[in-house]
C-alpha positions in Angstrom: 115.2 38.3 -23.3 111.5 38.0 -24.0 110.5 37.1 -27.6 108.6 40.3 -28.1 111.6 42.4 -27.2 113.8 40.5 -29.6 111.3 40.9 -32.4 110.9 44.7 -31.6 114.7 45.1 -31.7 115.0 43.2 -35.0 112.2 45.3 -36.6 113.7 48.5 -35.3 117.1 47.6 -36.9 115.4 46.4 -40.1 113.5 49.6 -40.6 116.5 51.7 -39.7 118.6 49.9 -42.3 115.8 50.1 -44.9 115.5 53.9 -44.4 119.3 54.2 -44.7 119.3 52.1 -47.9 116.7 54.5 -49.3 118.6 57.5 -48.2 121.8 56.2 -49.8 119.9 55.6 -53.1 118.7 59.3 -52.7 122.3 60.5 -52.1 123.6 58.5 -55.0 121.0 60.1 -57.3 121.9 63.6 -56.1 125.7 63.0 -56.4 125.2 61.9 -60.0 122.9 64.9 -60.7 125.5 67.3 -59.4 128.3 65.4 -61.3 130.6 65.4 -58.3 134.2 64.6 -58.9 135.9 61.3 -57.8 137.6 63.1 -54.9 134.3 64.3 -53.6 132.7 60.9 -53.8 135.8 59.4 -52.1 135.5 62.0 -49.3 131.8 61.0 -48.8 132.8 57.3 -48.5 135.5 58.4 -46.0 132.8 60.2 -44.0 130.6 57.1 -44.0 133.6 55.0 -42.8 134.4 57.6 -40.1 130.8 57.7 -38.8 130.6 53.9 -38.8 133.9 53.7 -36.8 133.3 56.6 -34.4 129.5 56.4 -33.9 127.5 59.4 -32.7 130.6 61.2 -31.6 131.3 62.0 -35.2 128.2 64.0 -35.9 129.8 67.4 -35.2 132.6 66.9 -37.8 130.1 65.4 -40.2 127.9 68.5 -39.8 130.9 70.8 -40.5 131.7 68.8 -43.6 128.1 69.1 -44.9 128.1 72.8 -44.2 131.3 73.2 -46.1 129.8 71.1 -49.0 126.8 73.4 -49.1 128.9 76.6 -49.0 131.1 75.3 -51.8 128.0 74.4 -53.8 126.7 78.0 -53.5 130.1 79.5 -54.2 130.6 77.6 -57.5 126.9 77.7 -58.5 126.7 73.9 -58.7 123.4 73.2 -60.4 122.2 69.8 -61.6 121.9 69.4 -65.3 118.1 69.1 -65.1 117.6 72.4 -63.2 115.8 75.0 -65.4 117.9 78.0 -66.0 115.0 80.5 -65.8 113.8 79.3 -62.4 114.4 81.8 -59.6 117.5 81.2 -57.5 115.6 81.0 -54.2 114.2 77.6 -55.2 117.8 76.3 -55.5 118.6 77.8 -52.1 115.6 75.9 -50.6 116.7 72.7 -52.3 120.2 73.1 -50.8 118.8 73.8 -47.4 116.7 70.6 -47.7 119.7 68.6 -48.9 121.7 70.0 -45.9 119.0 68.9 -43.4 118.6 65.5 -45.1 122.3 65.1 -45.0 122.4 65.8 -41.3 119.6 63.2 -40.7 121.5 60.7 -42.9 124.7 61.2 -41.0 122.9 60.8 -37.7 121.4 57.5 -38.8 124.8 56.2 -40.1 126.4 57.3 -36.8 123.7 55.5 -34.8 124.4 52.3 -36.7 128.1 52.8 -35.9 127.2 53.3 -32.3 125.1 50.2 -32.2 128.0 48.2 -33.8 130.3 49.4 -31.1 128.4 47.1 -28.7 129.5 44.0 -30.7 132.7 42.1 -30.3 135.6 43.5 -32.3 135.7 40.7 -35.0 131.9 40.9 -35.6 132.0 44.7 -35.5 134.5 44.8 -38.4 132.4 42.4 -40.5 129.3 44.4 -39.7 130.9 47.7 -40.7 132.3 46.2 -43.9 128.9 44.7 -44.8 127.1 47.9 -44.2 129.7 49.9 -46.2 129.4 47.5 -49.1 125.6 47.5 -49.0 125.6 51.3 -48.9 128.0 51.6 -51.8 125.8 49.3 -53.8 122.8 51.4 -52.9 124.7 54.6 -53.9 125.4 52.8 -57.2 121.7 52.1 -57.6 121.0 55.9 -57.1 123.6 56.8 -59.8 122.1 54.2 -62.1 118.6 55.6 -61.6 119.8 59.1 -62.4 121.5 57.9 -65.5 118.5 55.9 -66.6 116.2 58.8 -65.9 118.4 61.2 -67.9 118.4 58.8 -70.8 114.6 59.1 -71.1 114.7 62.8 -71.7 
């Protein structure tokens, strides 16, 4: 393999993981803002584990899960604590649509990482999946911490 191809592949993986890290911080922040329950957070971790294990074949079930999440959010009027009460409801609807689209993109990127890991030998794949999961859980914790820090400044 030529050196330029190896460098290009490394940079592609590096930027992909960096985008996923930022996306995970973003989702940690939003999950803290919506004050999701422990069961909901656990189901999101299960979804990430599923996408890492299955790869791109898990995008359709993940899409159904996200659609259900948005529907339940609308049904129970789940607003974050910082959302102004006098703001028109359509802005929250636009925000939920954005979160749904961002969630689909995030699920695709996680599934692509899972698909890439399927090319590795089994023992390296498990270590890679575990390392990514631990890194993403830490990034989600950073997002939760950023939300709590920001709410403390109010």
